[in-house]
N, CA, C and O atoms as a CHARMM CRD file, in Angstrom:
* protein
*
  356
    1    1 ILE  N    -43.22800  76.67700  27.66600 PROA 1      0.00000
    2    1 ILE  CA   -41.93400  76.26900  27.28400 PROA 1      0.00000
    3    1 ILE  C    -41.23900  77.12300  26.36700 PROA 1      0.00000
    4    1 ILE  O    -41.78300  77.43000  25.30700 PROA 1      0.00000
    5    2 LYS  N    -40.01300  77.56800  26.68200 PROA 2      0.00000
    6    2 LYS  CA   -39.32100  78.41600  25.72500 PROA 2      0.00000
    7    2 LYS  C    -38.17000  77.53600  25.01600 PROA 2      0.00000
    8    2 LYS  O    -37.47200  76.79200  25.70500 PROA 2      0.00000
    9    3 ILE  N    -38.01600  77.62400  23.82400 PROA 3      0.00000
   10    3 ILE  CA   -37.01500  76.94600  23.21700 PROA 3      0.00000
   11    3 ILE  C    -36.51700  77.76300  22.10600 PROA 3      0.00000
   12    3 ILE  O    -37.20200  78.65200  21.60100 PROA 3      0.00000
   13    4 GLU  N    -35.21500  77.43900  21.68400 PROA 4      0.00000
   14    4 GLU  CA   -34.65500  78.18700  20.47800 PROA 4      0.00000
   15    4 GLU  C    -35.00300  77.50900  19.07200 PROA 4      0.00000
   16    4 GLU  O    -35.24300  78.21900  18.09600 PROA 4      0.00000
   17    5 GLU  N    -35.02400  76.18500  19.00300 PROA 5      0.00000
   18    5 GLU  CA   -35.48800  75.47500  17.85600 PROA 5      0.00000
   19    5 GLU  C    -35.76500  74.21900  18.23700 PROA 5      0.00000
   20    5 GLU  O    -35.44100  73.76900  19.33600 PROA 5      0.00000
   21    6 VAL  N    -36.47200  73.48300  17.22000 PROA 6      0.00000
   22    6 VAL  CA   -36.87600  72.20500  17.27400 PROA 6      0.00000
   23    6 VAL  C    -36.16400  71.29200  16.06600 PROA 6      0.00000
   24    6 VAL  O    -36.41300  71.48200  14.87500 PROA 6      0.00000
   25    7 PHE  N    -35.41500  70.46500  16.46600 PROA 7      0.00000
   26    7 PHE  CA   -34.72100  69.71100  15.33800 PROA 7      0.00000
   27    7 PHE  C    -34.78400  68.16100  15.53000 PROA 7      0.00000
   28    7 PHE  O    -35.04100  67.69100  16.63900 PROA 7      0.00000
   29    8 ILE  N    -34.55200  67.38800  14.46600 PROA 8      0.00000
   30    8 ILE  CA   -34.35300  66.02000  14.41300 PROA 8      0.00000
   31    8 ILE  C    -32.92800  65.72600  13.91200 PROA 8      0.00000
   32    8 ILE  O    -32.41800  66.42900  13.04000 PROA 8      0.00000
   33    9 GLU  N    -32.26700  64.64300  14.49100 PROA 9      0.00000
   34    9 GLU  CA   -30.99900  64.38000  14.09300 PROA 9      0.00000
   35    9 GLU  C    -30.93200  62.93800  13.96100 PROA 9      0.00000
   36    9 GLU  O    -31.32700  62.21800  14.87800 PROA 9      0.00000
   37   10 LEU  N    -30.43200  62.43900  12.82300 PROA 10     0.00000
   38   10 LEU  CA   -30.29200  61.05000  12.55000 PROA 10     0.00000
   39   10 LEU  C    -28.67200  60.81800  12.48000 PROA 10     0.00000
   40   10 LEU  O    -27.91400  61.43300  11.73000 PROA 10     0.00000
   41   11 LYS  N    -28.35600  59.96100  13.26900 PROA 11     0.00000
   42   11 LYS  CA   -26.91800  59.57100  13.38600 PROA 11     0.00000
   43   11 LYS  C    -26.78200  58.09700  13.16400 PROA 11     0.00000
   44   11 LYS  O    -27.55000  57.24900  13.62000 PROA 11     0.00000
   45   12 GLY  N    -25.59200  57.84600  12.32100 PROA 12     0.00000
   46   12 GLY  CA   -25.34200  56.42300  11.85300 PROA 12     0.00000
   47   12 GLY  C    -23.94300  56.15300  12.66600 PROA 12     0.00000
   48   12 GLY  O    -22.98500  56.91400  12.53000 PROA 12     0.00000
   49   13 GLU  N    -23.91100  55.12200  13.43400 PROA 13     0.00000
   50   13 GLU  CA   -22.82600  54.77600  14.34600 PROA 13     0.00000
   51   13 GLU  C    -22.34100  53.31200  14.08200 PROA 13     0.00000
   52   13 GLU  O    -23.11000  52.37700  13.85800 PROA 13     0.00000
   53   14 ILE  N    -21.03000  53.22400  14.13100 PROA 14     0.00000
   54   14 ILE  CA   -20.42600  51.89100  14.15300 PROA 14     0.00000
   55   14 ILE  C    -19.87900  51.69100  15.58700 PROA 14     0.00000
   56   14 ILE  O    -19.20400  52.54400  16.16300 PROA 14     0.00000
   57   15 GLY  N    -20.22200  50.50200  16.11300 PROA 15     0.00000
   58   15 GLY  CA   -19.51300  50.18200  17.54000 PROA 15     0.00000
   59   15 GLY  C    -18.65400  49.00600  17.31800 PROA 15     0.00000
   60   15 GLY  O    -19.04400  48.11100  16.56900 PROA 15     0.00000
   61   16 TYR  N    -17.48800  48.93900  17.92400 PROA 16     0.00000
   62   16 TYR  CA   -16.51900  48.02100  17.97900 PROA 16     0.00000
   63   16 TYR  C    -15.81400  47.82600  19.27900 PROA 16     0.00000
   64   16 TYR  O    -15.89600  48.71200  20.13000 PROA 16     0.00000
   65   17 THR  N    -15.16000  46.79200  19.49100 PROA 17     0.00000
   66   17 THR  CA   -14.30100  46.59300  20.55000 PROA 17     0.00000
   67   17 THR  C    -12.96300  46.39700  20.27800 PROA 17     0.00000
   68   17 THR  O    -12.64700  45.94700  19.17700 PROA 17     0.00000
   69   18 THR  N    -12.02800  46.69300  21.20100 PROA 18     0.00000
   70   18 THR  CA   -10.51100  46.25100  20.92400 PROA 18     0.00000
   71   18 THR  C    -10.28700  45.66100  22.31400 PROA 18     0.00000
   72   18 THR  O    -10.90300  46.08300  23.29300 PROA 18     0.00000
   73   19 THR  N     -9.30900  44.58500  22.38400 PROA 19     0.00000
   74   19 THR  CA    -8.78500  44.16800  23.60800 PROA 19     0.00000
   75   19 THR  C     -7.32800  43.96900  23.59900 PROA 19     0.00000
   76   19 THR  O     -6.74400  43.67900  22.55500 PROA 19     0.00000
   77   20 PHE  N     -6.71900  44.11400  24.72100 PROA 20     0.00000
   78   20 PHE  CA    -5.22300  44.14900  24.89600 PROA 20     0.00000
   79   20 PHE  C     -5.03400  43.52500  26.09900 PROA 20     0.00000
   80   20 PHE  O     -5.87900  43.56300  26.99300 PROA 20     0.00000
   81   21 PRO  N     -3.79800  42.84800  26.20400 PROA 21     0.00000
   82   21 PRO  CA    -3.45100  42.13800  27.49000 PROA 21     0.00000
   83   21 PRO  C     -2.91000  43.17200  28.52200 PROA 21     0.00000
   84   21 PRO  O     -2.17100  44.08100  28.14400 PROA 21     0.00000
   85   22 ILE  N     -3.28900  43.02700  29.86800 PROA 22     0.00000
   86   22 ILE  CA    -2.61600  43.87900  30.90700 PROA 22     0.00000
   87   22 ILE  C     -1.90600  42.87400  31.72200 PROA 22     0.00000
   88   22 ILE  O     -2.42700  41.81000  32.05400 PROA 22     0.00000
   89   23 HSD  N     -0.66900  43.24300  32.04900 PROA 23     0.00000
   90   23 HSD  CA     0.25100  42.50800  32.89900 PROA 23     0.00000
   91   23 HSD  C      0.14700  43.01500  34.34100 PROA 23     0.00000
   92   23 HSD  O      0.32700  44.19900  34.62700 PROA 23     0.00000
   93   24 LEU  N     -0.16400  42.02700  35.27100 PROA 24     0.00000
   94   24 LEU  CA    -0.28100  42.51900  36.52800 PROA 24     0.00000
   95   24 LEU  C      0.93800  42.28500  37.28600 PROA 24     0.00000
   96   24 LEU  O      1.81500  41.57900  36.78600 PROA 24     0.00000
   97   25 PRO  N      1.10700  42.86200  38.57500 PROA 25     0.00000
   98   25 PRO  CA     2.24200  42.87500  39.37300 PROA 25     0.00000
   99   25 PRO  C      2.61400  41.43700  39.80500 PROA 25     0.00000
  100   25 PRO  O      3.79400  41.13000  39.97400 PROA 25     0.00000
  101   26 ASN  N      1.65000  40.59900  39.97600 PROA 26     0.00000
  102   26 ASN  CA     1.82900  39.24600  40.53300 PROA 26     0.00000
  103   26 ASN  C      2.20800  38.29800  39.38400 PROA 26     0.00000
  104   26 ASN  O      2.16600  37.09100  39.62000 PROA 26     0.00000
  105   27 ASN  N      2.55600  38.70200  38.22500 PROA 27     0.00000
  106   27 ASN  CA     3.04400  37.91000  37.04200 PROA 27     0.00000
  107   27 ASN  C      1.84600  37.26600  36.43800 PROA 27     0.00000
  108   27 ASN  O      2.04000  36.25100  35.77000 PROA 27     0.00000
  109   28 SER  N      0.48500  37.77100  36.59800 PROA 28     0.00000
  110   28 SER  CA    -0.61400  37.17900  36.07700 PROA 28     0.00000
  111   28 SER  C     -1.02300  38.26000  34.90800 PROA 28     0.00000
  112   28 SER  O     -0.64700  39.43200  34.93400 PROA 28     0.00000
  113   29 SER  N     -1.70200  37.79500  34.06500 PROA 29     0.00000
  114   29 SER  CA    -2.31100  38.86200  33.05000 PROA 29     0.00000
  115   29 SER  C     -3.75600  38.70200  32.89400 PROA 29     0.00000
  116   29 SER  O     -4.32600  37.69800  33.32100 PROA 29     0.00000
  117   30 ASN  N     -4.37800  39.66300  32.29100 PROA 30     0.00000
  118   30 ASN  CA    -5.72000  40.01200  32.02600 PROA 30     0.00000
  119   30 ASN  C     -5.94900  40.73000  30.93300 PROA 30     0.00000
  120   30 ASN  O     -5.07000  41.49000  30.52700 PROA 30     0.00000
  121   31 GLU  N     -7.09000  40.61900  30.31100 PROA 31     0.00000
  122   31 GLU  CA    -7.48500  41.40000  29.07600 PROA 31     0.00000
  123   31 GLU  C     -8.40400  42.66400  29.47200 PROA 31     0.00000
  124   31 GLU  O     -9.33500  42.61500  30.27500 PROA 31     0.00000
  125   32 GLN  N     -8.00900  43.72200  28.81500 PROA 32     0.00000
  126   32 GLN  CA    -8.81500  44.76900  28.93300 PROA 32     0.00000
  127   32 GLN  C     -9.63400  44.94200  27.67200 PROA 32     0.00000
  128   32 GLN  O     -9.02600  44.80100  26.61100 PROA 32     0.00000
  129   33 THR  N    -10.89500  45.22100  27.63400 PROA 33     0.00000
  130   33 THR  CA   -11.75600  45.59600  26.48000 PROA 33     0.00000
  131   33 THR  C    -12.26000  46.94800  26.40700 PROA 33     0.00000
  132   33 THR  O    -13.00600  47.42700  27.26200 PROA 33     0.00000
  133   34 ASN  N    -11.87800  47.51500  25.45400 PROA 34     0.00000
  134   34 ASN  CA   -12.30800  48.91600  25.09600 PROA 34     0.00000
  135   34 ASN  C    -13.54100  48.95900  24.13900 PROA 34     0.00000
  136   34 ASN  O    -13.49700  48.35000  23.07000 PROA 34     0.00000
  137   35 HSD  N    -14.58900  49.64000  24.49600 PROA 35     0.00000
  138   35 HSD  CA   -15.70700  49.78100  23.55800 PROA 35     0.00000
  139   35 HSD  C    -15.61700  51.22500  22.73900 PROA 35     0.00000
  140   35 HSD  O    -15.40500  52.26800  23.35900 PROA 35     0.00000
  141   36 HSD  N    -15.78200  51.20600  21.40200 PROA 36     0.00000
  142   36 HSD  CA   -15.50600  52.41900  20.59600 PROA 36     0.00000
  143   36 HSD  C    -16.84800  52.64600  19.89800 PROA 36     0.00000
  144   36 HSD  O    -17.61500  51.70600  19.68800 PROA 36     0.00000
  145   37 VAL  N    -17.12200  53.89600  19.54300 PROA 37     0.00000
  146   37 VAL  CA   -18.22100  54.25100  18.71500 PROA 37     0.00000
  147   37 VAL  C    -17.83600  55.25200  17.70500 PROA 37     0.00000
  148   37 VAL  O    -17.34400  56.30400  18.11200 PROA 37     0.00000
  149   38 LEU  N    -17.99300  55.06500  16.45200 PROA 38     0.00000
  150   38 LEU  CA   -17.66700  56.04000  15.37300 PROA 38     0.00000
  151   38 LEU  C    -18.77700  56.32000  14.68900 PROA 38     0.00000
  152   38 LEU  O    -19.45000  55.43500  14.16100 PROA 38     0.00000
  153   39 THR  N    -19.11500  57.76000  14.62800 PROA 39     0.00000
  154   39 THR  CA   -20.21700  58.23500  13.87500 PROA 39     0.00000
  155   39 THR  C    -19.65900  58.44400  12.20700 PROA 39     0.00000
  156   39 THR  O    -18.71300  59.16600  11.89000 PROA 39     0.00000
  157   40 PHE  N    -20.47200  57.65000  11.29000 PROA 40     0.00000
  158   40 PHE  CA   -20.17700  57.69100  10.05600 PROA 40     0.00000
  159   40 PHE  C    -21.18100  58.54700   9.34900 PROA 40     0.00000
  160   40 PHE  O    -20.91700  58.96500   8.22200 PROA 40     0.00000
  161   41 PHE  N    -22.30600  58.83500   9.92900 PROA 41     0.00000
  162   41 PHE  CA   -23.36300  59.57100   9.09400 PROA 41     0.00000
  163   41 PHE  C    -24.07600  60.54300  10.18800 PROA 41     0.00000
  164   41 PHE  O    -24.41600  60.15400  11.30500 PROA 41     0.00000
  165   42 LYS  N    -24.23100  61.72200   9.75100 PROA 42     0.00000
  166   42 LYS  CA   -25.18400  62.57200  10.54300 PROA 42     0.00000
  167   42 LYS  C    -25.83600  63.39500   9.75700 PROA 42     0.00000
  168   42 LYS  O    -25.20600  63.99100   8.88200 PROA 42     0.00000
  169   43 ASP  N    -27.25600  63.59500   9.91600 PROA 43     0.00000
  170   43 ASP  CA   -27.97100  64.49400   9.32000 PROA 43     0.00000
  171   43 ASP  C    -28.90200  65.14600  10.14400 PROA 43     0.00000
  172   43 ASP  O    -29.64300  64.42900  10.81700 PROA 43     0.00000
  173   44 LYS  N    -29.02600  66.54600  10.23300 PROA 44     0.00000
  174   44 LYS  CA   -29.94200  67.23900  11.24500 PROA 44     0.00000
  175   44 LYS  C    -30.80400  68.12200  10.25400 PROA 44     0.00000
  176   44 LYS  O    -30.36400  68.67300   9.24500 PROA 44     0.00000
  177   45 HSD  N    -32.11900  68.16200  10.71800 PROA 45     0.00000
  178   45 HSD  CA   -33.14200  68.89300   9.99900 PROA 45     0.00000
  179   45 HSD  C    -33.60200  69.71300  11.14200 PROA 45     0.00000
  180   45 HSD  O    -33.79800  69.24500  12.26300 PROA 45     0.00000
  181   46 ILE  N    -33.77400  71.00800  10.80400 PROA 46     0.00000
  182   46 ILE  CA   -34.35500  72.01500  11.80500 PROA 46     0.00000
  183   46 ILE  C    -35.83200  71.98500  11.44300 PROA 46     0.00000
  184   46 ILE  O    -36.17500  72.09800  10.26600 PROA 46     0.00000
  185   47 LEU  N    -36.60200  71.85600  12.30100 PROA 47     0.00000
  186   47 LEU  CA   -38.13300  71.56300  12.15500 PROA 47     0.00000
  187   47 LEU  C    -38.88500  72.89400  12.29100 PROA 47     0.00000
  188   47 LEU  O    -39.89300  73.18000  11.64600 PROA 47     0.00000
  189   48 GLU  N    -38.25200  73.72000  13.25100 PROA 48     0.00000
  190   48 GLU  CA   -38.89200  74.93000  13.64500 PROA 48     0.00000
  191   48 GLU  C    -37.81800  75.70200  14.38600 PROA 48     0.00000
  192   48 GLU  O    -37.18300  75.16700  15.29500 PROA 48     0.00000
  193   49 SER  N    -37.59300  77.05400  13.97700 PROA 49     0.00000
  194   49 SER  CA   -36.64400  77.90100  14.82800 PROA 49     0.00000
  195   49 SER  C    -37.31200  79.28700  15.09200 PROA 49     0.00000
  196   49 SER  O    -38.22000  79.72400  14.38500 PROA 49     0.00000
  197   50 SER  N    -36.80900  79.91600  16.12700 PROA 50     0.00000
  198   50 SER  CA   -37.31900  81.34700  16.34300 PROA 50     0.00000
  199   50 SER  C    -36.97300  82.21800  15.28100 PROA 50     0.00000
  200   50 SER  O    -35.96000  82.07000  14.59800 PROA 50     0.00000
  201   51 ALA  N    -37.92400  83.25400  15.11200 PROA 51     0.00000
  202   51 ALA  CA   -37.73700  84.19400  13.93300 PROA 51     0.00000
  203   51 ALA  C    -36.48600  85.15100  14.33400 PROA 51     0.00000
  204   51 ALA  O    -36.07000  85.23800  15.48900 PROA 51     0.00000
  205   52 ILE  N    -35.99500  85.78900  13.33200 PROA 52     0.00000
  206   52 ILE  CA   -35.00200  86.64000  13.47700 PROA 52     0.00000
  207   52 ILE  C    -35.56400  87.80800  14.33000 PROA 52     0.00000
  208   52 ILE  O    -36.63100  88.34100  14.02700 PROA 52     0.00000
  209   53 GLY  N    -34.82100  88.20300  15.41600 PROA 53     0.00000
  210   53 GLY  CA   -35.14700  89.20100  16.30700 PROA 53     0.00000
  211   53 GLY  C    -35.79100  88.62400  17.58800 PROA 53     0.00000
  212   53 GLY  O    -35.76300  89.27600  18.63200 PROA 53     0.00000
  213   54 ARG  N    -36.37800  87.39300  17.51600 PROA 54     0.00000
  214   54 ARG  CA   -36.97800  86.78400  18.71400 PROA 54     0.00000
  215   54 ARG  C    -35.94600  85.85700  19.35300 PROA 54     0.00000
  216   54 ARG  O    -35.13600  85.22200  18.67700 PROA 54     0.00000
  217   55 THR  N    -36.00800  85.80900  20.63000 PROA 55     0.00000
  218   55 THR  CA   -34.95400  85.02200  21.27800 PROA 55     0.00000
  219   55 THR  C    -35.48500  83.49900  21.44800 PROA 55     0.00000
  220   55 THR  O    -34.70200  82.56100  21.60000 PROA 55     0.00000
  221   56 ALA  N    -36.75000  83.36300  21.41200 PROA 56     0.00000
  222   56 ALA  CA   -37.25600  81.89200  21.74700 PROA 56     0.00000
  223   56 ALA  C    -38.59100  81.69700  21.08700 PROA 56     0.00000
  224   56 ALA  O    -39.35000  82.61800  20.78600 PROA 56     0.00000
  225   57 LEU  N    -38.82700  80.34400  20.87600 PROA 57     0.00000
  226   57 LEU  CA   -40.21300  79.97600  20.58700 PROA 57     0.00000
  227   57 LEU  C    -40.96900  79.70700  21.71700 PROA 57     0.00000
  228   57 LEU  O    -40.40700  78.99700  22.55100 PROA 57     0.00000
  229   58 ILE  N    -42.14300  80.10100  21.98100 PROA 58     0.00000
  230   58 ILE  CA   -42.89800  79.72800  23.18900 PROA 58     0.00000
  231   58 ILE  C    -44.10900  78.89800  22.82900 PROA 58     0.00000
  232   58 ILE  O    -44.91200  79.19400  21.94300 PROA 58     0.00000
  233   59 TYR  N    -44.16100  77.81400  23.61500 PROA 59     0.00000
  234   59 TYR  CA   -45.21400  76.74700  23.33800 PROA 59     0.00000
  235   59 TYR  C    -46.05100  76.68300  24.62500 PROA 59     0.00000
  236   59 TYR  O    -45.45900  76.70200  25.70400 PROA 59     0.00000
  237   60 PRO  N    -47.35200  76.60900  24.57900 PROA 60     0.00000
  238   60 PRO  CA   -48.04200  76.24500  25.80200 PROA 60     0.00000
  239   60 PRO  C    -47.95400  74.83500  25.97900 PROA 60     0.00000
  240   60 PRO  O    -47.64100  74.12100  25.02600 PROA 60     0.00000
  241   61 PHE  N    -48.20700  74.34900  27.13600 PROA 61     0.00000
  242   61 PHE  CA   -48.24500  72.95400  27.60100 PROA 61     0.00000
  243   61 PHE  C    -49.28400  72.08400  26.40400 PROA 61     0.00000
  244   61 PHE  O    -50.38400  72.51400  26.05700 PROA 61     0.00000
  245   62 GLY  N    -48.80200  71.08300  26.00200 PROA 62     0.00000
  246   62 GLY  CA   -49.52300  70.17400  25.10900 PROA 62     0.00000
  247   62 GLY  C    -48.64500  69.25300  24.41500 PROA 62     0.00000
  248   62 GLY  O    -47.47200  69.05400  24.73100 PROA 62     0.00000
  249   63 ASP  N    -49.31200  68.65500  23.37500 PROA 63     0.00000
  250   63 ASP  CA   -48.48700  67.67000  22.54700 PROA 63     0.00000
  251   63 ASP  C    -48.45100  68.32800  21.17100 PROA 63     0.00000
  252   63 ASP  O    -49.40000  68.96600  20.71500 PROA 63     0.00000
  253   64 TYR  N    -47.18100  68.11100  20.48000 PROA 64     0.00000
  254   64 TYR  CA   -47.03600  68.81000  19.32800 PROA 64     0.00000
  255   64 TYR  C    -46.37000  67.82100  18.37200 PROA 64     0.00000
  256   64 TYR  O    -45.74000  66.88700  18.87000 PROA 64     0.00000
  257   65 SER  N    -46.44600  67.93400  17.12700 PROA 65     0.00000
  258   65 SER  CA   -45.82000  66.89600  16.15700 PROA 65     0.00000
  259   65 SER  C    -45.33200  67.70400  14.89300 PROA 65     0.00000
  260   65 SER  O    -45.84900  68.77400  14.57200 PROA 65     0.00000
  261   66 TRP  N    -44.33400  67.13300  14.22500 PROA 66     0.00000
  262   66 TRP  CA   -43.72300  67.94500  13.14700 PROA 66     0.00000
  263   66 TRP  C    -43.38900  66.63700  12.09700 PROA 66     0.00000
  264   66 TRP  O    -42.86500  65.57500  12.43100 PROA 66     0.00000
  265   67 THR  N    -43.80600  66.99300  10.85600 PROA 67     0.00000
  266   67 THR  CA   -43.53200  66.22600   9.72800 PROA 67     0.00000
  267   67 THR  C    -41.98500  66.22800   9.39700 PROA 67     0.00000
  268   67 THR  O    -41.37100  67.29500   9.36800 PROA 67     0.00000
  269   68 PHE  N    -41.39800  65.08100   9.16000 PROA 68     0.00000
  270   68 PHE  CA   -39.99400  65.12600   8.62900 PROA 68     0.00000
  271   68 PHE  C    -39.65600  63.95600   7.88200 PROA 68     0.00000
  272   68 PHE  O    -40.24400  62.89300   8.08200 PROA 68     0.00000
  273   69 ALA  N    -38.65000  64.09300   6.94300 PROA 69     0.00000
  274   69 ALA  CA   -38.14700  62.94300   6.17900 PROA 69     0.00000
  275   69 ALA  C    -36.67100  63.08500   6.05900 PROA 69     0.00000
  276   69 ALA  O    -36.13300  64.19100   6.10500 PROA 69     0.00000
  277   70 PHE  N    -36.07200  62.07700   5.91900 PROA 70     0.00000
  278   70 PHE  CA   -34.49600  61.96000   5.66000 PROA 70     0.00000
  279   70 PHE  C    -34.44100  61.09400   4.36300 PROA 70     0.00000
  280   70 PHE  O    -35.11600  60.09500   4.11500 PROA 70     0.00000
  281   71 GLN  N    -33.50300  61.68600   3.60200 PROA 71     0.00000
  282   71 GLN  CA   -32.95200  60.99000   2.33800 PROA 71     0.00000
  283   71 GLN  C    -31.73100  60.38600   2.70900 PROA 71     0.00000
  284   71 GLN  O    -30.83400  61.15400   3.06000 PROA 71     0.00000
  285   72 LEU  N    -31.47800  59.02500   2.70600 PROA 72     0.00000
  286   72 LEU  CA   -30.23600  58.40500   3.10700 PROA 72     0.00000
  287   72 LEU  C    -29.40600  58.17200   1.97500 PROA 72     0.00000
  288   72 LEU  O    -29.94900  57.73700   0.95900 PROA 72     0.00000
  289   73 PRO  N    -28.02800  58.41500   1.97900 PROA 73     0.00000
  290   73 PRO  CA   -27.30400  58.17000   0.95000 PROA 73     0.00000
  291   73 PRO  C    -27.09600  56.75800   0.58000 PROA 73     0.00000
  292   73 PRO  O    -27.24600  55.97200   1.51500 PROA 73     0.00000
  293   74 THR  N    -26.78500  56.24900  -0.56500 PROA 74     0.00000
  294   74 THR  CA   -26.67500  55.06000  -0.99700 PROA 74     0.00000
  295   74 THR  C    -25.54500  54.24900  -0.46800 PROA 74     0.00000
  296   74 THR  O    -25.55800  53.02200  -0.37200 PROA 74     0.00000
  297   75 HSD  N    -24.51500  55.08000  -0.11500 PROA 75     0.00000
  298   75 HSD  CA   -23.17500  54.26300   0.39200 PROA 75     0.00000
  299   75 HSD  C    -23.18800  53.74100   1.81700 PROA 75     0.00000
  300   75 HSD  O    -22.20300  53.20300   2.32400 PROA 75     0.00000
  301   76 LEU  N    -24.36900  53.92500   2.45400 PROA 76     0.00000
  302   76 LEU  CA   -24.35900  53.61500   3.96900 PROA 76     0.00000
  303   76 LEU  C    -24.10400  52.01500   4.08600 PROA 76     0.00000
  304   76 LEU  O    -24.51100  51.25000   3.21100 PROA 76     0.00000
  305   77 PRO  N    -23.49400  51.62700   5.08100 PROA 77     0.00000
  306   77 PRO  CA   -23.20800  50.11500   5.31600 PROA 77     0.00000
  307   77 PRO  C    -24.68500  49.47800   5.88400 PROA 77     0.00000
  308   77 PRO  O    -25.59100  50.15300   6.37300 PROA 77     0.00000
  309   78 PRO  N    -24.68700  48.12000   5.70700 PROA 78     0.00000
  310   78 PRO  CA   -25.87200  47.41600   6.18500 PROA 78     0.00000
  311   78 PRO  C    -26.10000  47.60600   7.57900 PROA 78     0.00000
  312   78 PRO  O    -25.16300  48.00700   8.27100 PROA 78     0.00000
  313   79 SER  N    -27.22600  47.37100   8.09500 PROA 79     0.00000
  314   79 SER  CA   -27.69100  47.58000   9.48600 PROA 79     0.00000
  315   79 SER  C    -27.74700  46.21000  10.11400 PROA 79     0.00000
  316   79 SER  O    -28.21000  45.24900   9.50100 PROA 79     0.00000
  317   80 LEU  N    -27.24000  46.12300  11.42200 PROA 80     0.00000
  318   80 LEU  CA   -27.45800  45.02400  12.36600 PROA 80     0.00000
  319   80 LEU  C    -28.05900  45.60700  13.50400 PROA 80     0.00000
  320   80 LEU  O    -27.52700  46.48400  14.18400 PROA 80     0.00000
  321   81 SER  N    -29.36800  45.02600  13.74000 PROA 81     0.00000
  322   81 SER  CA   -30.18800  45.53900  14.82200 PROA 81     0.00000
  323   81 SER  C    -29.85200  45.02000  16.20800 PROA 81     0.00000
  324   81 SER  O    -30.80500  44.84700  16.96800 PROA 81     0.00000
  325   82 GLN  N    -28.61400  44.74400  16.64700 PROA 82     0.00000
  326   82 GLN  CA   -28.17600  44.33000  17.88900 PROA 82     0.00000
  327   82 GLN  C    -27.09800  45.14100  18.57600 PROA 82     0.00000
  328   82 GLN  O    -26.00800  44.64600  18.86500 PROA 82     0.00000
  329   83 PRO  N    -27.44300  46.47100  18.84800 PROA 83     0.00000
  330   83 PRO  CA   -26.59500  47.42300  19.46200 PROA 83     0.00000
  331   83 PRO  C    -25.89500  46.90200  20.67600 PROA 83     0.00000
  332   83 PRO  O    -24.82600  47.40100  21.02700 PROA 83     0.00000
  333   84 GLN  N    -26.46200  45.90500  21.34100 PROA 84     0.00000
  334   84 GLN  CA   -25.80200  45.44200  22.53700 PROA 84     0.00000
  335   84 GLN  C    -24.83500  44.47600  22.32000 PROA 84     0.00000
  336   84 GLN  O    -24.21700  44.02300  23.28400 PROA 84     0.00000
  337   85 CYS  N    -24.57800  44.03200  21.00300 PROA 85     0.00000
  338   85 CYS  CA   -23.52600  43.13400  20.53300 PROA 85     0.00000
  339   85 CYS  C    -22.51300  43.75300  19.85600 PROA 85     0.00000
  340   85 CYS  O    -22.86800  44.62300  19.06100 PROA 85     0.00000
  341   86 TYR  N    -21.25600  43.51300  19.97200 PROA 86     0.00000
  342   86 TYR  CA   -20.32700  44.15400  19.16000 PROA 86     0.00000
  343   86 TYR  C    -19.76000  43.15200  18.17900 PROA 86     0.00000
  344   86 TYR  O    -19.76200  41.96000  18.48700 PROA 86     0.00000
  345   87 PRO  N    -19.24100  43.58400  16.93600 PROA 87     0.00000
  346   87 PRO  CA   -19.53600  44.89100  16.47700 PROA 87     0.00000
  347   87 PRO  C    -21.07700  45.18200  15.93300 PROA 87     0.00000
  348   87 PRO  O    -21.83600  44.29600  15.54000 PROA 87     0.00000
  349   88 TYR  N    -21.35200  46.42500  15.98000 PROA 88     0.00000
  350   88 TYR  CA   -22.74600  46.63300  15.46700 PROA 88     0.00000
  351   88 TYR  C    -22.73300  47.81900  14.39000 PROA 88     0.00000
  352   88 TYR  O    -21.77700  48.59400  14.44300 PROA 88     0.00000
  353   89 VAL  N    -23.64700  48.00500  13.49000 PROA 89     0.00000
  354   89 VAL  CA   -23.78000  49.11200  12.64300 PROA 89     0.00000
  355   89 VAL  C    -25.23800  49.63900  12.84200 PROA 89     0.00000
  356   89 VAL  O    -25.63200  50.61900  12.21100 PROA 89     0.00000
């Protein structure tokens, strides 16, 4: 396998919905619901990348692992562990 870099990315997202009425030609109305996702936090750590002058990292078939850690800022909102329900964090 040839790759340029191995990285891990942590994204914090807020999901919410908005609804608004839709007026149909037959004088009836309906509601349209739009789902929105906003990214409020993103942190990317490069775990391994090709050396200068090389175009790719080459890995033989197998299992690989990399150690990583993220330091979260203190200003993040609380988490709700139900992403199928809106709103969620």
